[in-house]
N, C-alpha and C positions, 0 to 999 in steps of 0.2 A: 759636283752632278746631284741633284735631289730626287727624290723619288715621293709620290704622293700613292698610299696602300693603304691598301684596308686588313683590317687586325681585330680579331673581340667584338663583331658585329660594328666597328666604329672608324673611321677613317684617321689615317696619321700622316707626316712629313718627317722625312728625316733625310740628310746626306751620305752618300755611297762610300764606302771606306774602300772595300772589295767587292766585285763579284766572283762567282761562278756560272757553271751553265743552268741550275734551277734554285741558287739562293745566290742571298748578297749581304754582307755585314754593310751597319747600317748606324747611325749614331745622331739619335735627336738632338736638338739645342738644347735640352737640358745637360748633355754630354752623356745619356743612358746609351749604352749600345748593346744593339741587338741582331739576333739572324734571322732574317726575313726569306720566304721565297718568293721568287720572282715572278711567280702568277698571281700573289696578289697586290703586284704593282700595276696601278691603273693609270699613274702620269709620270714623266719623267720632266722635268722645268730646272733651268739656272738660277743665280741671282741666290735671296738670302733665305733663311728657312725661317726666321720671327717676323710672326704676326700674319703667316703667310694662311693659316687656319681660321684664325679671326680673321681677318679681310675676307678669307671666302664664307665665315659664317654669317659678317653681318651681309653680302651680296645675295646670299641664298635668302633672306629673311627678307630681302624685299621683292622676291620674285612669287609671282600669282601661280599658286599649284592647277587651280582650274586652268587657267592659259596654256600652262605647258601641257597638260592633259590633249585639250582640243590641237594643241600644235602636234601632237608626235604621231598622230596617225596610227594607223590598225596593223603597221607590221613591228616587229624589235628594230629595238635601233640601239644607239651606241650615249654614251653621256654626251661625249665631245662632239656628236655628230648634231644630236639636241640644241646642244651650246651655241653651237655655229648659226643656226636655224634662228634660235631666239635670240641673237644678237647682233644676226644679219652681216656675219664674217667672222672672221678667224678671230674667237674671240680669247682674253686673255687667260693664262694657266688659273689665275685665282677666279674667273668666271666659269671657267669647266668646272672646278673642283666646287665652284658653288651650287650648280646644275647636278650633279653628282650628290652631295646633302641633299639637297631637295628632294631629288628624284627618290632616294634611301629613305628618307622622313617620310614620304608617303605611299607608304606599301599598299592603300587601298586604292588609289590613282594607276600606281605603277610594278607592275609585275614583274622582279629581277628573273632575268634567263639567261644570267653568266655571268664572268666578270666585264663589268661595266655594261652590262647588256640591259635593255629593259622593254615592257611592250605594256600598252597602255590599257586599262580593266576597259571590259564592254562598257557599254552605257547601262545597262541596267542591273548588271553588277554593282557597279560604283553608286548608283542610284541606291540598291537594297543596302550597300553597305553605309552611305552617310545617312541612310533614315537609322541606322542600328546605332550611329553612331549618334546621334540626334535624341535616339530616345534613353539613348545610357546615360545624356547627359543630364536629359528632363530627369531622368529618375533621382539620377546622382542630386540635384537640386530639389528633386521633392523627398527623397531620405535626409535631405540636410535640414530641410526643414522640420519633418515629423520630430526627428533628432532634438534640433532647437524649441520644440514645443512640449518634449515631456522632458527635459532637463528643466521647464518651466513650470512643469506640474500641471500639464496642459496633455489631453487624451487627442490626436488625432481621427479628422475624422473617421479614416479609413480601418481605423483597429477597430470600429466599433463590431463590426461585423466578422470579422474575424480573432475575437479575443480568445474564445475556448479554443482555439487550436493555436494562439500565442502564451496560453498561460499554460496548457498541458503536454501539445506535441506540436510544438511549433516548427517549419517549415523556415532551418538554416538560409535557404537562400530568398526568402522572401524579403522583399523590400523593409516591409516594418519589422519583422525582425532584425534586418539590420541595421533600421535605425534604434530600435531598441536596446540594441548590444552596444551600439557608439552612446550611446546616452546613458546607459550601464556605467560602460568604462569613465566618462567623463565622471560620472558621477562616486564613480567608487562604489556603485550597488551594486546588487542582484538583479536580474532585469523584473523577477516578480515586484521588489521593492518600485522598482522606476513606476511599474503598471498599479501599482497602490497607491503610492504618491497620486498621479496621475488619476485615480479616480474610476480605476477599471476593474479596481475588487471591492466593489458595495458592502460584501456580509464577509469574512474573513473564513466564518465557520462556514459557509457555503461553497468556499474556496476550497476547502480540506475536501470537504463532502465531496464535490464536485468530481476531486482528482480520483476518487475512489469509484464514483459512479459510474465513470468515464470508462475505466478499466472492467468494471464486473457488471453492468448494468446499463450498458451503450443504447440501448433499445428503450429504457425507460423502467420503471419499477410496477408500471402496472400489470395486473395480468389482466388475458380475455376471458373471456365467459368460457366458465369449464364446467362441466355436467359431470357431476358424482356417478358412481357405479352405482345400480339399483343393490340392497341389502339382496340376498341371494331367498334369507330366509328368515323366520321370527326368531330371536337368540330369548333363552332363559332370563328369566329377571332375577336377581340376585337377592336373596333374603338378609340384606346388609344395607346400613346406612353410611353412607361413605362421606369422607371429608377432603381437603385438600389445605396444603399450607403454601402461603406463597408470598412473595412481595405484593403491595399495593398495584401495581403499576402492571403485574404478570396479565395477562389477556390471555393466551395460549395455554389452556391450564393442562397439563398433561396426567399427573399422578394426583390419586387419593387414597387415603386410607382407612381400613374401618377395622373397627375392634369387637371381637361377636363372642359371647362366655358361651362354652358347650356345655351338655348334661353332663360329661363326665367330671366335670371340673375346671376342665381345661380353657383355652382363649383359642378363639381361631383369627388369626391377624392376616386381612385383605389388603395386597397391594393393587391396585385399580389403575392400570393406563389407557389412557383413551386411545381408539382403535383406527385410526384412519384407513390401516393397512383395509378396514372391507369398504372405502367406499372411494379409493382411487385405484385404477385399474394399470397394473403393470404395463410399460411403453406404451400407454393411452397419449393423449396431447397432454392431461396435468400432470401426469409422470414423467414427463419427458422436462416439464416445466421446472419440477421439483429436482429431478436429475441434472438440472444447469445450475440452479441455484444453492443446492445441497443444505444449507440451512439456513435459520432466522440471522440479518444480521442485527446487532445489536448496539446502540452509542446515547451517551447521554441524551434525554428529550425524545427520542425519535429510535424506530426500529421501521426494516425490510421484514417482513415476512418469510419464510417461505414456504408458506399456503397461502391461496385465497382465504378471504373471509368467508367466503361461499364454503369453502371444506374444513374452515377451522370453526365455526359455531358449528355446526353438526356434530362434531366431535370434543370439542374442548368441554371438557368436567365443569359446568358450570351449576352453580348453587341450585337447587328446587325444579334439576332436569334428571330426566334419566337416561344414559348414554351407554353405547356399546362400550366396551373394555376388554382388555383382557387382564385376568385377573391373576395372582398368584395368592394362593389359600397356604397359611402356614398352622398347624398345630402344634400350641405353644404352651409347654407344660407348666406348673408352678413355679419349678425353679429355670425359666426361661429357657430348656431347652428345646427345640423343634422335634416332635413325636413324630410328623409327617406333613407331606405336602403334595401338594397338586392344583395344577393351572384351568381355568375354563375362560372359555370364551363366552361373554356375555352380556346382558344390560344392569347398569349399577345406577342406584336411586341416591344422586349428591345431594346431600342435607345442607351441608353447609361449606362455602370458600374461605376460611379463616386466613387472616393477613396478618404478618408479621409485626406491623407495629401495633394494631388492636390486640394481637392474643399475648406477646410478651410482657405485660403487665400482669398478665395472669396465669403465664407457665414461663419461670423461669428457675433459675437456681435456688432462688428462696423461696419455690412456692411447692417445691416436691415434696414435702413433708404433710403439707396442712392445705385441705382443701381451700385453692381461689374464691370458689364461688362459681366461675366458668362454668358451663353447662358439659363442658368436654374433660374436664379438669382430670376424671379419673383414666378414660381411656388414652388422654394424654402422659400422665406417668405410668400406666402401663408401658406405653410402646415405649416411653425412654429409659424404661429400667430393660427391655427388651433389647433395646441398639446398645446399651451399657453393654449386654451379654455378647450380643453378637460382635461387638470390636473387640472386646476380651478374647473372643475363638477365633480372630485376625491377627492379632496377639499384636493391636495398634493400640489400646488402651494404657495412656501414661497422661493421667490427670495432670503430673507435676508438668508437661512441654507447656510452653506457652504460646498462647492462641494469636495468630496475627489477627489484623482487623479488618474487617469488610466495611471499602467505601460506596456508600449509595449514594449515584448523582441524582438532583430533580433538577427538571430547567423547565422552567414558564417564564413567556416572554421577554426571552433574551436571559432571566436571572438564574443564576443554577445556586443550590446548597449541595453542600457536600456533607452526609450526613455519616457517622463512623456508627460501626456494629462491632461488637467483639464477637468471633466467628467461635463455635464448639457449643452454641446455647443448646437448653436441653430441644427445642423446635429444631434447630439447625444439625443435632447429633441424632434424632429421631427418622429426621427425613434423609438422611446421610446414610447412615447404617441399613434402612428399608431398601432404597433404592440399589447399594450394593449388594446387598442376599436379593435382591429382581434379578439384577444384571447376571450375577452369578448363576443364579439357578437356571436359567433359561440359557447362557451361554453353555451352559453343562449340558441340557434336554437338546441345544441341536448337536452337538457331540454326541451325544450318545444315539441318538440318531441318524450319526454319519449325515446331516443336515448344514451345509457348509452357511456360514455366519461371519460377520464383520469384529473383529475383538481389539480390545487394547490389551495390550502384553506390558510386560517391563522385566528385562533381564539384563544384569549387571549396569544398571542405573541406567539402561534407555529405554525411552517409552516409544511406542511403535504400533501400527496397527496392522495386524493380521486376518486372514481367513482364518487360522486354523485355532485352536482352544488351547493355546499358551498361557502359565501364570503369568501374574502380576504380582511381581514381589512387593512393590511399594503400597499396593490395599491388602496383600496378604492371602491370595483368592487364589484357587486352582486356573479359573479360566472367568475372562470378562468380555461381556459383549456389549456395548450401549441397547437399551431395549426401551430405556423407560422416557423418553424425548421425542416420541414419533410426530408430534404438530411442529416441529422445527427443527431437526435432524434426519436429515434425510437416511443416513446410518442407521438408526432407531427404527425408521419405517422398514427398510430392508429388513432386519432382524425381526420385526415383527411380521412382513408375510412368510417368512420361515419359520417361526415359531407358529402360526395359524395353519401353516403346511401341514406341520407334524400333528397339531393337535385335533383336525379335520380328517388328517388320516388319506391327503390330497397330495399331488408330486410341489415337490420344493419348486417354488418359483424359479430361484436362480440354481443352476446346476453346479455342482460341489467343487469349489475351487477354479470354476471358468473364469474365462475372458470377461463377462459382463461384470461378476459383483468383484473382481480383484478389479477393474477399469473402474468405477463407480467408487471402490475402497480408496483408490490413489488420490480422482479426481475430489473427493471428500478432505481427506487429508490435506491435501494441498490447499484446497480452497479455505477450510475451517481455520487453518491458521494464518491466510491472510486477512479473513475477514475479523479473528481478534487482535491481530497485529494492528488492525484499521480502530477496532473498538477502544483499543491502547493508547491508539494518538489521539482519537478523539475527546478521551477524558484525561489525557494531557494537556488537551485544548483549553478546555473547561476548567482545570486547575490555575491556569495562567491567566482565564477569563477571571476566573474566582480573585485572585488574588489582587486581577484591575480593580474588580466591581468591588470588592471592600476595602480597595485603597490601601491595602497593607506593605507596609515601608519594612516591619522585622519578623521575621521569621524563626521559630526554632527549627532542629535537623536534627536526624540521626547520624554518624557517619558510617557510613557499608562497610568503604575499604578506600584505603588512599585519601582520594580528595574526593571521591564520591559520595553524596549526602542523598538523604531520603526525607523531603518536608515531612512535619508533624500535622498529620491530623487531613492527608491529602495524599494518593497514589504517584508521587509525582518526584524524582529520581535528576541532580543535576550533578555538577561538577561547580568544584570552588574554589578556583585556582587560591593561593597562597595560604590554603587550609594548612595548619599546622599540624606536625604528624600528630596523629589519634589514635586511640585503640577502638577498632572497630564498635558501635553500640553506642559510643560517647555523645551526647548532647550538646548542639553547639546553638549560639547566636548569630543570625545572619541578616544583616542589612540587606533589602533587595534594590538593586542599583538597576537594570533594565528588563521589561518584560517586552518579548516580541511576540504575540500571537500567530502572526504571518509565516517567522522562521522556526515557530516553536522552539524560543531560545530565552532562559532564564536566567540573568548574570547576578551572582549576590558577593556579598562581601564580609571577611568572618570580622565576626564584632567578638564574641567571648566564646569562653569553654561555661557550658551548664552545669555538666556533670558526666566525668569520666569515669569508664566504669571497664567493663573486663569484657574480653572478646567472646568469651562463650555465649551470652545474650546474643548477638545477633547469629550467629549460627545457626541456633534454633531457630531463629524469626527467616533467617536465610532460606533453611528448610521450605517451611511454611511456603513463602514467597515462590519459591520454584513451583509447589503446588498450584498455585494461582495463576502459573507464568502461560497457562494456554486459555484458558478463558477469563480472566482476572476473578473478582469475588463481587462484584454488583450485582444485589438480587435484581436490580431493576431490568437484566439481562434476562430475566423468566429461568437463568439457572438454580436448580435445582442445587441443595448444599451437597450433593453427592455429586455435580459436575465439579464442582471446585478440589472437592477431594481428590478424584481418581483422576485427577492429571499430573499425580503425581509420577 
C-alpha cells in the first residue's frame, strides 16, 4: 500500500512499511525511509510509486484554474470530491492527486481549510488579488525595462522627477531604486555611478553641493525680507582712522585696526569689530534665522552667508564709510608692554580695506627694516613688533618652528587656481595676535562681570566649547571667547551682545549658564564642524578637478605616515598602495592613474623617492596641520589669521 501525503509544504508519495495509531514508517522510491504522521496522509493507493507524481503533475498542468474555481461553489470541499465532479465520475488516483496539486498551487483562488479541504475565494477578493498580481507583473516588466535602459547608459523617463530622492534619500521600496540597484549589480558599480553615466548628474560639483544643501538648507539659501532694529542712540565718533587686512575675496569685513600716537609718547592700538548686535534684535525673526544658520558656509568659489546682505552692508567695515563698532583700545609703551586698556561702543571711520595680494609686496619679512613706500608702512611695522611681543607673552614665540602653507582656491567659470601662501607672514601675525588679544580680554571682561559667554578652551590636548572662562593651553591664554567675527559666526554675535550689556550696564541678554546660551553653543559646535567638513570636501573636489584641468600625469607628495601621502601644492591627502616603507616627511614622485571627482577618489602609483628625510620635520608640520583642522586655512573663507591659529 502507498500513500500520497503532505510534508514541508509539498506533496510526496511513499510505500507503507509499518503503521501505528498516529504515525507510519514509509519508504520513498529512492529508498529513503522516514516517519510521517498519519494526519498528513491525503490518499492511499495501490500500484507502483514510479512516475506517480510526475504523471499527476503533468495532468495538473492541463487543468484550468478558473474553470476549477467556477466548479467549486461557495462551500468547503475536499479535493477528491472536486476531482469526481470535474472528471464526471470516480477519478484515478493520479487525477485526484493532480487536483490536489492544482488547488495547492493556486492560493489566491482556493483557501485551505484543513487536510485536503479547500474553499473558493470570493469573487471580489479574487479579482483584487488577480489585479494585484497583474500589477506586480507589469511593474516587474517595467523595472526590467528601466534596468536595461540604465545598463545602456540611458535615463528612464520616470527617473527625471525623482532624481533628487534617488541621489540623496532613496526609497528602497520604489521601482526606480530597485531597477537602479539591479543595473548597478549587473554593471558592478555604485548606484550613483550608474546615474552619472546615464546623464542624471550634469554637474558633479552641484551633486556634492546638493547633498549638503539638502541636509542643512532644505528650504533654500535665500533670505526673506528682514528689518533691522533701529539704533537706540547715536554712538560717539572715534578719533581714529582704521584699516582692515583681508583676502581679496572677503566681503564680510568683521575687524579693523588703528594706530594712534599719544601725547605721553605711548601708542594707542585700536581693535575695532563690526557691531551687528546693534541691529539684530535677540529672539526676533532675523535672530531666529541666524541661530539656525549659525555660521557663514565657505567653499571654493562660493559661500552661503549667515546674514543677509541687508544686515551685512550696514555693519561690514567697508572703506570710506563710518560704521558702528565694538572697540578695544590698548595703550602700548615703547617696549610694547600694555599700560592700560578699555573697551567702547562707538562709530569708527574706515580709511582702508587692505588686501593680502596688494599689501604683501610692501609688507613682508624683507620690508620690516626699511620703509617700503606703503602709506601705512610705519603703523603696520609697529603692529607687527607689538604682535611679536604679544606672542612672546603667550609663550608661543618660536621663529624656528616650520610654518605650514595656506592654500587659496579661486574659481572662475569652472576653472580653479590654487595659490600657496606661507603662513606666519608679518600681516598674518599682526592680525592673529591682535584678534587673540581681543578675544582673550573680552572673555575676561565677561568673566569679571559674571556675565555668561561662549568660550573655546583646551585642557589635556582636547579643544572644546564651554560657557565658563577656562584656559586655552594651545594659545597660552587664561580664557578665550570668540568675539571678533560677529558677521559670520553666531557665537561671536552672542558674545558681542553680552559685552555690550556690560559696557552699557544693561541686563545681560543671556542668563548666566542658562539653557538658551548652552543650547546655542551646542548647536553651533555641531553645525560649525559640519560646515568645515563640507568646506574640506569641496576643497578636495577642486584639488581633483585641478589635476584634471591641468592634465597632470605625475605629482610630488610628502609621506605623512605609512602609505598616506599629502600632495605638494594642494591640501589633498591620499593612500598609495605598494608605497615602500619610508620615513614621514620623505618626498616621493607618483604617477596619477585614476581621478574620480564623483566618488572623490584619487589612485596613484609610486614612481620613485625624490628625497628621504627624518621624521621630526613632519611632526612639526603635523602640529600645524592640526591647528587648521577645524577651519581649513583658506583666506577665501574670510577667516582672520587668528581663526586659523585659535583652533589648535
